[in-house]
Every structure is written in C-alpha cells, then in structure tokens.
N, C-alpha and C positions, 0 to 999 in steps of 0.2 A: 513547596516553595516557602510558605510561611514558617514551617518547622525548621527549615534550613537557616532562615534568617534568625530565628530565636536561638537555635543551637550555636551559631556563630557568636551571638550576643552573650550566651552563657559562658562559652569558652573564653571570650575576650574578658568578661567580667571576672572570671576565675583567675586568669593570669594577672590582672590588675590587682586583685585581692592578695594574691601571693606576693607580688612585688611590694605592695604597701607593708605587709607583715614582715617581709625580709628586710626592708629598709628600717622599719621600726626596731627590729632586734639588732641591727648594726649600729644603732644610735645615730642614724642620720637625721639631722634636724629637718623635720617636716613642718608644714604650715600648721599653726596651732588651731586654726579654724576649720581644719580638714576633718570632716566626719565621714565615715564610710559605713553607713548603716543599711538596713534592708531596703529602705526607700531609694537610696542612691544606687544600690545594686540593681534594683528593678528598673530605674531610669536608664542605667548603663546598658542593661540587656535590651531595652526597647530602642534606645537611641545610640547604639554602639557605633555607627559610622561617624557621628559627630564626636563621640568620645575618642575614637581612634584618631581623628584629625587633630583634636586638641592635644592628645598625648604625643603624637609625632611632632607637632609644632613646639610644644614645651621641651621635649627631649632635644630637638635640634638647636633651640635657643640656648639651652644649658650646655650642650656639647660644644658648640662653636663659640660660646662665651659672649653672646650678643646681649 
C-alpha cells in the first residue's frame, strides 16, 4: 500500500519534471522564483495528492482565463 502511494508520487513527479523541462525549451515564460530541485521533488513525491490538486486548479484557471 505504501509502495503504491510512493510509486504514484514518483510517476506524478516525473511527469511534472518533464512538463517543466518541455516548457523551458519552448521558451514559455515561467515564474522566476520557481525552483525545481531535489528537495521539491521529494516533497512532491510525498505530498502528491496536494500537488495534483494545485496543478489541476492552476491549469483550469489558465485554461478558462480566470
């Protein structure tokens, strides 16, 4: 059970990492204070449900222009 939780967190963090790198190479303006280091990756793996909620909320706000 705990391994499943951590595995989902690793997969989610990997996808977020790929997305950030892809946006960086497309020259999409990202927040300047955004750092994605190993500490933040570890937190994302442990707290992935909260990170997923924040990601979906931010995506929907940008998509619908709110």
